[in-house]
C-alpha positions in Angstrom: 30.9 18.2 3.2 33.6 15.2 5.0 35.5 13.8 2.6 34.9 10.5 3.5 31.7 10.9 2.6 32.2 11.7 -1.1 33.6 8.0 -1.5 30.0 6.6 -1.2 28.8 8.9 -4.1 31.7 7.3 -5.9 29.9 3.3 -6.5 30.4 3.8 -10.7 29.9 -0.2 -10.7 26.8 -0.1 -9.2 25.0 2.4 -11.3 26.3 0.8 -14.2 25.3 -2.3 -13.5 22.0 -0.8 -12.9 21.9 1.3 -16.2 23.7 -1.9 -18.5 21.4 -5.0 -16.9 18.2 -4.1 -19.0 20.5 -4.1 -21.9 22.0 -7.2 -21.5 18.7 -8.8 -20.3 16.5 -7.4 -23.2 14.4 -9.5 -24.6 11.0 -9.5 -26.4 7.7 -9.5 -24.3 7.8 -13.0 -22.6 4.0 -13.8 -23.3 3.3 -12.4 -26.3 2.1 -15.4 -27.7 -0.9 -15.2 -25.5 -3.5 -14.0 -26.9 -7.1 -13.1 -26.9 -9.8 -11.0 -29.6 -11.7 -8.9 -28.2 -14.8 -7.9 -30.8 -17.6 -5.6 -30.2 -20.8 -6.8 -28.5 -23.3 -8.3 -30.9 -26.0 -8.0 -28.7 -27.0 -5.8 -25.8 -25.2 -7.5 -22.0 -27.1 -7.9 -18.5 -24.7 -8.1 -16.5 -26.9 -10.4 -14.5 -24.4 -13.4 -14.2 -26.5 -15.3 -16.8 -24.9 -16.4 -19.7 -28.1 -16.2 -21.6 -26.6 -13.5 -24.5 -26.2 -14.4 -28.0 -22.9 -12.5 -28.2 -21.2 -14.3 -25.0 -21.5 -17.2 -27.4 -19.7 -15.7 -30.3 -16.6 -14.1 -28.3 -13.3 -16.1 -28.3 -12.4 -17.8 -25.0 -9.3 -17.5 -22.6 -8.7 -20.6 -21.4 -5.7 -23.7 -20.4 -4.7 -21.6 -17.0 -1.3 -22.5 -15.8 -0.8 -22.9 -12.1 1.4 -20.3 -10.2 1.1 -22.1 -6.5 1.8 -24.5 -5.4 4.2 -25.1 -8.3 4.4 -23.7 -11.7 5.9 -26.4 -13.2 2.0 -27.7 -14.7 -1.5 -26.7 -15.7 -4.2 -25.6 -13.0 -6.8 -28.3 -12.3 -9.5 -26.1 -12.1 -10.9 -24.9 -15.4 -11.4 -21.4 -16.0 -12.9 -20.0 -19.3 -13.0 -15.7 -19.7 -14.5 -14.5 -22.5 -14.6 -10.0 -23.5 -16.2 -7.6 -25.6 -16.8 -4.2 -26.0 -19.4 -1.5 -27.0 -19.3 2.1 -27.4 -19.4 2.6 -23.7 -17.9 -0.4 -21.7 -15.8 -2.7 -21.9 -17.6 -6.6 -20.5 -15.9 -10.0 -19.0 -17.4 -13.0 -18.3 -15.7 -15.8 -16.6 -16.9 -19.1 -15.7 -14.8 -20.6 -12.3 -15.2 -23.9 -12.3 -15.3 -25.8 -8.7 -15.2 -29.7 -7.8 -18.3 -29.0 -6.4 -17.1 -29.8 -2.9 -18.3 -27.4 -0.1 -19.4 -23.7 -0.3 -16.7 -21.3 -1.2 -14.2 -19.4 0.9 -14.2 -15.5 1.3 -13.7 -13.3 4.4 -16.9 -11.1 3.9 -18.6 -8.8 1.3 -16.0 -5.9 1.6 -14.4 -4.7 -1.4 -11.2 -5.1 -1.8 -10.9 -8.2 -0.1 -7.6 -9.8 0.9 -6.4 -11.8 -2.5 -5.1 -14.9 -0.5 -7.9 -15.4 2.1 -10.9 -15.3 -1.1 -12.1 -17.5 -3.8 -11.6 -14.9 -6.3 -11.3 -14.0 -9.9 -9.1 -10.6 -10.5 -7.9 -9.7 -13.8 -4.9 -7.0 -14.9 -5.3 -4.8 -17.3 -1.9 -2.9 -19.0 -3.8 -0.3 -22.1 -0.2 1.4 -22.8 1.4 -2.4 -22.9 4.5 -0.5 -20.6 4.7 -3.5 -18.4 4.7 -1.0 -15.3 1.3 1.0 -15.1 -2.4 -0.5 -15.7 -5.5 -1.5 -13.9 -6.9 -4.0 -12.1 -10.5 -5.2 -11.8 -12.3 -8.6 -10.3 -14.6 -9.9 -7.0 -14.5 -13.0 -4.9 -16.8 -15.9 -4.8 -19.6 -14.3 -2.9 -19.5 -11.0 -5.5 -17.0 -8.5 -3.1 -15.4 -6.0 -5.9 -11.7 -5.2 -5.8 -10.4 -2.5 -8.0 -7.2 -0.4 -8.1 -4.5 1.2 -10.3 -1.4 -1.0 -10.7 2.3 0.5 -10.7 5.3 -0.7 -10.8 5.4 -3.6 -12.7 3.0 -5.4 -10.1 1.7 -3.1 -7.2 -2.2 -2.7 -6.5 -3.2 0.7 -5.0 -6.6 -0.6 -3.6 -7.4 2.9 -2.7 -8.6 4.1 -6.1 -12.3 3.6 -6.7 -14.4 3.9 -9.4 -17.6 3.3 -11.4 -18.3 -0.2 -12.7 -20.8 -2.7 -12.2 -20.5 -6.4 -11.8 -22.0 -9.6 -11.0 -21.5 -12.9 -9.6 -23.9 -16.2 -9.7 -23.7 -19.4 -8.2 -23.9 -22.5 -9.7 -23.4 -26.3 -8.4 -20.2 -26.7 -10.6 -19.1 -23.0 -11.0 -19.4 -19.2 -10.0 -19.7 -17.0 -12.5 -18.5 -13.5 -12.5 -20.1 -10.5 -15.2 -19.3 -6.9 -15.3 -18.9 -3.4 -17.1 -16.4 -1.4 -17.0 -16.8 2.3 -18.5 -14.0 3.2 -20.8 -14.6 7.0 -18.9 -13.5 4.8 -15.7 -9.7 3.9 -16.7 -7.3 5.6 -18.8 -5.5 4.4 -22.1 -4.2 6.3 -25.2 -6.3 6.4 -28.4 -5.3 4.5 -31.4 -3.6 1.7 -29.3 -5.1 -1.6 -30.5 -3.0 -4.1 -28.3 -3.2 -3.9 -24.4 -1.7 -6.0 -22.1 -3.9 -8.5 -20.1 -3.5 -11.2 -17.4 -6.3 -13.1 -15.5 -5.6 -14.8 -11.8 -7.8 -16.9 -10.4 -8.0 -18.5 -6.6 -8.8 -21.3 -5.1 -8.7 -22.1 -1.3 -10.2 -25.6 -1.3 -7.1 -26.4 -3.4 -5.0 -24.0 -2.8 -4.7 -23.4 -6.3 -3.7 -20.3 -7.6 -3.8 -20.0 -11.4 -3.1 -17.4 -14.8 -3.7 -17.7 -18.1 -0.3 -16.5 -19.3 2.1 -18.4 -17.0 3.6 -16.3 -13.5 6.5 -17.9 -11.9 5.4 -18.8 -8.8 8.1 -16.3 -7.1 5.9 -13.4 -8.2 2.5 -12.3 -7.7 0.1 -12.8 -11.1 -0.1 -8.7 -11.1 3.2 -8.9 -12.2 2.9 -6.9 -15.9 6.2 -8.6 -17.3 3.8 -11.9 -17.8 1.0 -10.4 -19.0 -0.3 -11.7 -22.8 -2.1 -9.3 -25.0 -5.9 -8.3 -25.5 -6.1 -7.9 -29.5 -8.9 -5.6 -30.4 -10.3 -5.9 -34.1 -10.4 -2.1 -34.1 -9.2 0.9 -32.0 -11.2 1.1 -28.6 -13.5 3.4 -28.6 -13.0 7.3 -27.2 -14.1 7.8 -23.6 -15.7 11.0 -25.3 -16.4 14.0 -22.3 -15.4 12.8 -18.8 -16.4 15.1 -16.2 -17.7 14.0 -12.7 -18.7 16.2 -9.9 -18.4 14.5 -6.5 -20.0 16.9 -3.8 -20.6 16.1 0.0 -22.3 17.5 2.8 -21.6 16.7 6.6 -23.2 17.5 10.0 -21.7 16.7 13.6 -21.4 17.6 17.1 -18.5 17.0 19.2 -17.7 17.4 22.6 -14.3 17.7 24.9 -15.2 15.8 28.7 -11.9 17.1 29.5 -12.0 20.7 29.2 -15.5 20.6 29.8 -17.6 23.2 27.9 -21.2 22.8 25.7 -20.6 20.1 22.9 -20.1 21.8 19.7 -21.5 21.5 16.5 -20.4 20.9 13.2 -21.9 21.6 9.6 -19.8 21.7 6.1 -19.2 21.3 2.5 -17.1 20.5 -0.1 -16.4 19.5 -3.6 -14.1 17.0 -5.6 -14.0 17.3 -9.5 -12.5 14.6 -11.8 -12.0 16.0 -15.2 -10.6 13.8 -18.0 -8.3 16.0 -20.0 -7.6 13.3 -22.8 -8.5 9.5 -23.0 -4.8 9.3 -20.4 -4.6 12.3 -18.0 -7.0 13.6 -15.3 -7.0 16.5 -13.8 -9.1 16.2 -10.2 -10.0 19.1 -8.0 -10.8 19.5 -4.7 -12.3 22.1 -2.4 -12.5 22.2 1.5 -12.1 18.4 1.0 -13.2 16.1 4.5 -11.8 12.7 5.3 -13.8 12.1 8.7 -15.0 8.7 7.7 -11.3 7.6 6.6 -10.4 4.3 8.8 -8.7 5.6 12.3 -4.9 4.4 12.4 -4.0 0.7 13.8 -2.3 1.8 16.9 1.6 0.5 18.3 3.4 0.1 21.0 6.0 2.4 20.6 9.3 0.7 21.7 10.8 3.1 18.9 14.1 5.9 18.7 12.9 7.2 16.0 9.7 8.5 14.4 7.0 5.7 13.7 5.4 5.4 10.2 1.5 5.3 10.0 0.7 5.2 6.2 -1.8 7.5 4.4 -5.6 6.5 3.9 -7.3 9.7 2.3 -8.6 8.7 -0.7 -7.5 11.8 -2.5 -4.0 12.0 -1.8 -3.7 8.0 -2.6 -5.6 7.8 -6.4 -2.9 7.9 -9.0 -0.2 9.3 -6.0 2.3 6.2 -6.6 4.4 8.9 -8.7 4.8 10.8 -5.5 4.3 8.7 -2.8 6.4 5.7 -3.8 9.4 8.0 -4.5 12.6 6.8 -2.7 12.8 4.1 0.0 10.9 3.2 3.0 12.3 5.3 5.2 13.5 7.7 2.6 10.7 9.5 1.4 11.2 12.8 0.2 7.1 13.3 -0.2 5.0 12.2 2.3 1.3 13.3 2.2 0.3 12.8 5.8 2.4 15.9 6.5 -0.3 18.4 4.4 -3.7 19.0 6.3 -3.7 16.5 9.5 -4.8 18.6 12.1 -5.0 21.7 9.8 -7.8 22.4 7.4 -7.2 22.5 3.5 -8.9 24.9 2.0 -8.4 23.5 -1.9 -6.1 21.4 -4.3 -5.5 20.1 -7.8 -3.3 17.2 -9.2 -2.8 16.5 -12.5 -1.6 12.8 -12.8 -1.5 10.3 -16.1 0.4 9.5 -19.2 1.7 11.7 -22.0 2.3 9.0 -23.8 3.9 5.5 -24.0 7.1 6.1 -22.3 6.4 9.6 -20.3 4.2 10.0 -17.1 3.1 13.1 -15.7 2.3 14.3 -12.0 1.5 17.4 -10.4 -0.3 18.5 -7.4 -0.7 21.8 -5.5 -2.8 22.3 -1.8 -3.3 25.3 0.2 -4.0 24.1 3.9 -5.5 27.2 6.5 -3.5 29.3 9.4 -4.4 28.2 13.2 -3.9 31.3 15.0 -3.3 29.4 18.5 -0.4 27.3 17.4 0.9 30.2 15.4 0.7 28.2 12.0 0.6 30.4 9.0 -1.5 29.5 5.6 1.0 26.9 4.2 0.9 26.0 0.2 3.0 23.0 -0.9 3.3 21.9 -4.8 4.8 18.8 -5.8 6.0 18.0 -9.6 7.2 14.8 -10.9 8.1 13.9 -14.3 9.0 9.9 -15.5 10.6 8.9 -18.8 10.6 5.4 -19.5 14.0 3.4 -20.9 14.5 -0.3 -22.6 11.5 -2.1 -21.7 10.4 -1.7 -18.6 12.6 0.5 -16.5 12.5 4.2 -15.9 13.8 7.7 -14.7 12.3 10.0 -12.4 12.1 13.4 -11.1 10.5 15.3 -8.2 10.4 18.9 -7.6 8.9 19.3 -4.0 8.2 23.1 -2.2 6.3 24.2 0.9 5.7 28.1 1.4 5.0 29.8 4.7 2.3 32.3 3.5 3.0 35.8 4.5 4.5 34.5 7.7 6.3 37.1 10.2 6.5 35.6 13.7 6.6 37.2 16.8 9.4 35.9 18.4 8.0 37.3 21.8 4.5 35.5 21.8 5.8 31.9 23.0 4.3 29.9 19.8 6.6 27.3 18.2 8.4 28.8 14.7 7.7 27.3 11.2 10.6 27.8 8.3 9.7 30.3 5.4 10.2 27.6 2.7 10.9 24.2 2.5 12.2 22.2 -1.0 13.9 19.1 -2.4 14.5 17.9 -5.6 15.4 14.1 -6.3 16.5 11.6 -9.7 15.8 8.0 -9.1 16.5 5.5 -12.1 14.3 2.4 -11.5 15.4 -1.1 -13.1 13.1 -4.0 -13.9 14.3 -6.6 -16.5 12.1 -7.8 -19.0 11.5 -11.4 -16.4 11.6 -9.1 -13.2 14.4 -11.5 -12.0 16.4 -8.1 -11.7 15.1 -4.9 -10.0 17.0 -2.1 -8.6 17.0 1.6 -7.4 19.3 4.4 -7.4 18.5 7.4 -6.1 19.9 11.0 -5.4 17.9 13.8 -3.6 19.4 17.6 -2.0 17.2 19.5 0.1 16.8 23.4 0.4 15.8 25.3 3.1 16.8 28.7 4.8 18.6 28.0 7.8 21.0 24.6 6.9 23.6 24.8 4.3 25.9 21.8 3.7 25.4 18.2 4.2 22.2 18.5 3.0 22.2 15.5 0.2 21.1 12.3 -0.2 22.0 8.9 -2.3 21.0 5.5 -1.8 21.1 2.5 -4.3 19.7 -1.1 -4.4 19.8 -4.1 -6.3 17.6 -7.5 -6.0 18.1 -10.7 -8.1 15.1 -13.0 -7.3 14.6 -16.5 -9.1 12.5 -19.6 -8.0 15.4 -20.5 -5.0 17.4 -17.5 -5.0 16.8 -13.8 -3.2 19.8 -12.5 -3.2 19.7 -8.3 -2.5 22.1 -5.3 -1.7 21.3 -1.9 -0.6 22.8 1.3 0.4 21.8 4.9 1.7 23.7 8.3 2.7 21.5 10.8 4.2 23.3 13.7 4.9 22.9 15.3 8.4 21.3 18.4 7.2 19.3 16.8 4.7 15.4 18.1 5.4 12.5 16.9 4.1 10.0 18.4 6.0 7.0 17.5 3.7 8.6 13.9 3.7 9.3 11.2 6.3 13.0 10.6 6.8 13.2 9.5 10.4 16.7 10.0 10.8 20.0 12.1 9.4 23.5 11.9 9.3 24.2 7.8 8.8 25.6 5.5 6.2 23.8 2.0 5.8 24.7 -1.2 4.0 21.7 -3.6 4.0 22.8 -7.6 2.4 20.3 -10.4 2.7 20.3 -13.8 0.8 17.7 -16.3 0.9 17.6 -19.9 -0.5 14.4 -22.4 -0.7 14.6 -25.5 -1.2 10.9 -27.7 -2.8 10.5 -31.4 -1.3 8.8 -34.2 -3.9 6.3 -34.3 -1.3 4.5 -34.4 2.4 3.3 -31.4 4.2 5.8 -28.6 3.5 5.9 -27.2 0.1 9.1 -25.4 0.8 11.5 -24.2 3.2 14.9 -22.6 3.4 17.4 -19.7 5.9 17.0 -16.2 5.2 20.1 -14.1 6.3 20.0 -9.7 6.3 22.2 -7.7 8.1 22.1 -4.2 8.5 24.9 -2.1 9.4 24.7 2.0 10.2 28.0 3.9 10.5 28.4 7.9 10.9 29.7 9.9 8.4 33.2 9.1 9.8 32.4 4.7 8.7 32.4 4.6 12.3 29.6 1.8 13.3 26.6 3.1 15.3 24.1 0.4 15.2 23.6 -2.7 13.5 21.2 -6.2 13.1 22.4 -9.7 12.0 19.1 -11.8 11.7 19.5 -15.1 10.8 15.6 -17.1 9.6 14.8 -20.1 8.9 11.5 -20.2 7.2 8.8 -23.1 5.9 5.5 -22.5 3.5 3.0 -25.3 3.7 1.3 -26.7 1.0 -2.2 -25.6 2.9 -0.7 -22.1 2.6 0.2 -22.0 6.7 3.8 -20.4 7.3 6.4 -20.5 10.0 9.4 -19.2 10.9 12.2 -19.5 13.5 14.7 -16.7 13.9 17.3 -15.1 15.8 19.2 -12.0 16.2 22.3 -10.3 17.2 22.0 -6.5 18.0 24.3 -3.5 18.8 23.4 0.1 19.3 25.4 2.9 20.3 23.3 5.7 21.4 23.8 9.3 19.6 20.2 11.2 21.2 19.5 10.4 25.0 16.8 7.5 24.7 13.9 6.0 27.8 13.8 2.7 26.7 10.2 2.4 27.6 8.7 5.5 26.5 7.2 6.2 29.6 8.9 9.1 30.5 10.9 7.8 33.5 14.4 8.4 32.5 17.0 8.1 29.1 19.9 6.2 28.6 22.5 9.3 28.0 24.2 9.6 24.3 26.9 7.6 23.9 25.8 4.3 26.2 26.3 1.1 23.8 23.7 -1.5 24.4 24.5 -5.0 22.5 22.1 -8.3 22.9 20.8 -11.6 21.2 17.0 -12.2 20.4 15.5 -15.3 19.1 11.9 -15.8 18.3 9.1 -17.7 16.2 6.6 -16.4 13.9 3.4 -18.8 12.5 0.5 -18.1 10.5 -2.8 -20.6 10.0 -4.1 -21.6 6.5 -7.0 -19.6 5.2 -8.8 -22.1 4.4 -10.6 -22.3 7.8 -13.2 -20.0 9.7 -11.2 -19.7 12.1 -7.7 -17.9 11.6 -4.7 -17.9 13.6 -1.8 -16.6 14.1 1.5 -15.6 16.8 5.0 -14.2 17.0 7.1 -14.2 19.6 10.1 -13.0 20.8 12.6 -12.8 23.7 16.2 -12.1 24.7 17.7 -9.0 25.8 17.4 -5.3 25.4 18.6 -1.7 26.5 20.6 -1.5 29.6 21.6 -5.3 29.8 17.6 -5.4 30.0 15.4 -8.3 29.0 12.4 -8.2 26.8 9.2 -10.7 26.1 7.1 -10.0 23.6 4.1 -11.8 22.3 1.8 -11.1 19.8 -1.3 -12.6 18.2 -4.3 -11.8 15.4 -7.4 -14.1 16.1 -10.2 -13.9 13.1 -13.2 -16.0 12.9 -15.8 -15.8 9.8 -19.2 -16.2 9.0 -18.9 -16.1 6.2 -19.8 -14.2 3.9 -21.9 -11.2 6.2 -19.7 -11.4 9.3 -16.3 -11.2 10.9 -14.7 -10.8 13.9 -11.0 -10.2 15.0 -9.1 -9.8 17.7 -5.2 -8.3 17.8 -3.7 -8.5 21.0 0.2 -7.4 21.9 2.1 -8.0 24.8 5.5 -6.6 26.2 7.2 -7.3 29.4 10.2 -5.3 29.9 12.8 -5.7 32.8 15.6 -3.1 33.2 17.1 -1.6 36.2 16.3 1.3 38.2 14.8 3.8 38.0 12.5 2.0 35.3 12.3 -1.2 36.8 9.5 -3.9 35.3 7.3 -2.6 32.6 4.2 -4.4 31.1 2.5 -3.2 28.1 -0.7 -4.0 26.5 -2.2 -3.3 23.1 -6.0 -4.7 22.7 -8.2 -4.4 19.3 -11.0 -6.2 18.8 -13.2 -5.4 15.3 -16.5 -6.7 14.0 -17.3 -6.4 10.3 -20.8 -6.5 9.1 -21.1 -6.5 5.5 -25.1 -7.3 5.0 -24.6 -6.9 1.4 -22.1 -6.0 -0.9 -22.9 -2.5 -0.6 -24.1 -2.1 2.9 -20.8 -2.4 5.8 -20.6 -1.6 9.4 -17.4 -1.8 11.0 -16.6 -1.7 15.0 -13.1 -1.3 16.2 -11.8 -0.6 20.0 -8.0 -0.7 20.4 -7.1 -0.4 24.6 -3.4 1.3 24.6 -1.7 0.6 28.2 1.1 2.7 27.3 -0.8 5.9 26.0 -3.2 5.1 28.6 -6.5 5.4 26.3 -9.0 3.3 24.6 -10.3 4.6 21.6 -14.1 3.0 20.1 -14.7 3.9 16.4 -17.8 2.6 15.0 -18.9 3.2 11.0 -21.5 2.6 8.5 -21.4 2.8 5.4 -23.9 2.0 2.3 -23.3 2.4 -1.0 -26.4 3.7 -2.8 -25.1 3.7 -5.6 -21.8 3.1 -8.2 -18.9 5.5 -6.1 -21.8 7.2 -4.0 -21.8 6.5 -0.6 -23.6 7.5 2.9 -21.5 7.5 5.6 -22.1 7.5 9.6 -19.0 7.8 12.0 -19.5 7.9 16.2 -15.9 7.9 17.8 -15.1 7.9 21.6 -11.9 8.1 23.6 -11.7 7.2 27.4 -9.2 7.2 30.2 -8.7 3.3 31.0 -7.9 3.9 34.5 -10.3 5.2 36.4 -13.0 5.0 33.5 -14.6 8.3 31.8 -14.7 9.7 28.7 -12.3 12.0 27.3 -14.2 13.0 24.0 -17.2 11.8 21.8 -18.0 12.4 18.2 -20.5 12.1 15.5 -20.5 12.7 11.8 -23.2 11.9 9.1 -22.0 12.3 5.8 -23.6 11.8 2.0 -21.4 11.5 -0.9 -22.6 11.7 -4.5 -21.2 11.3 -7.8 -22.4 13.2 -10.6 -21.2 12.2 -14.3 -21.4 15.5 -17.1 
């Protein structure tokens, strides 16, 4: 390893600070005084939004909510009252959301897992282990659309989680009532614990008020588990009992490729998922011949980047309880990225064991087996991931990960003119995640090493960051080192052989009156260097932002960019020509971003930029998002992106349109239709995707998915597919 690089690992002050901060800032739970007592129901409860059961009249009430937005210095103006009960099988919650009575509620649609800030809604956050890191979230908007997810990293919600529970919303002239029943089998908790963390959050668009039962500083989401109150059980929660679910699917479909000709291909398939509760806090997921044909298509982008673009995972098996795997590292240093498994290659079977061993230890194990593809010489491959996490102090933790990709019985034919694949690729890593008791200090320290048969030396990663967030200040530092031979074949690390530093600072001001709620400057600077500390590229951004009391936002910014190319690069990504290695490019850019207030039926957002570009060129970009809703049943959206690039020969003038209209129809909160079209001028393709979904029972669905791809000039069909899929959830 280069002697200069070793100095990057000698960051004792940063590491010591990350380790010592939780000790220096250690304190008892912030909202420990907020307690809601939950008792056993004294009468049967019907989930209908009508408060006519005797049990509810005897339940303790959580009220006197605190305002979080616009400001966190007063009591909430809107009255909210919450009651909770339980019986041998379920937890019950009843919420009375009082309103001003002026006008109807504001919601996007009846589709589940809605955007929090764009709906009148009530959501609550449960921390069954009281570790202030992991938990569950449930709720609904004022029209009855459900929200559910698992919680991780102390305040983030994974909405891909989908499980069995029931709810109802009923509207009255002065309030709307949310009532729900959540089976103990649906959540994970430890036997014998009688105090759970809990908080309740309310969003009302007409008054622009966001509130919480246990107070939360405005700079943090109300999902922040550092600020939960306590749910006090009158006795230990009942055991969940046997918890086994079998989820089979049947699928039929047809597809045809019009470019290659030939007959239509018919498809019929079946598969099975299973969920087995090993304990009340540890779950085993199994899958055989999984299918993901109902998953939303990727939202396309105009690609003007030098490195691989990132597209998020949308397949549910990989998303549920997957934060231990997928969130290890940073956004551009991910040793595990599940989209490397099974995209374009059949998955034969897989298993995942995940959950809590106790309050301090968390475990994740996953194994997936893919099939071979003879036409491209791809062997069958096995993927194994193991993750272990240990909580320390109040909210911080140490994590370990091991990733192994193995080609099975692979003997490449060097004369077959087919791609070559590695025999194996392995990664091991350690990370420390800092979270102070009040969440003002957060950070991470990361160390990774890869093992590949054809790469030795310079195969490690070190990175760390530290962030301070108060009401008026946000100050951060991040640095990274990625060795030139670091290799994460099952990860997302688009760039190797660099050192990066990235400081940033934001200052907010709060006017006493007027339409502006807050405003202030932000400065960020990102510097990349090679392993000899020679600058290769950097970007400095100065932004001034405004947040208005109606929740519309405005940002005005300018940047200075410098790039010294380390690889040939076509600045239009059209294949015309490439700029040579070592060529230097620098330019300035100005831009503006605006997002309208969410209370309107018609919403819009736009961003624009103008400035220099590679090879002394110029680039103008305009992007807009338009939306109109006929609430709560129909939502129409249009996204459009335009790039105009002016360069010298051989590229000349280039313009690229990317247009995507979308239609969402939610006939009920169990019946949905989505139509999505994308025209990508750069890729010369038009994609049409429609999906019908009927949730005929909790967590059981019928899907009909139709997809077309067209060549725009001249217009003709490239390929076409239709799939029908039936899923049923059995509880044993």
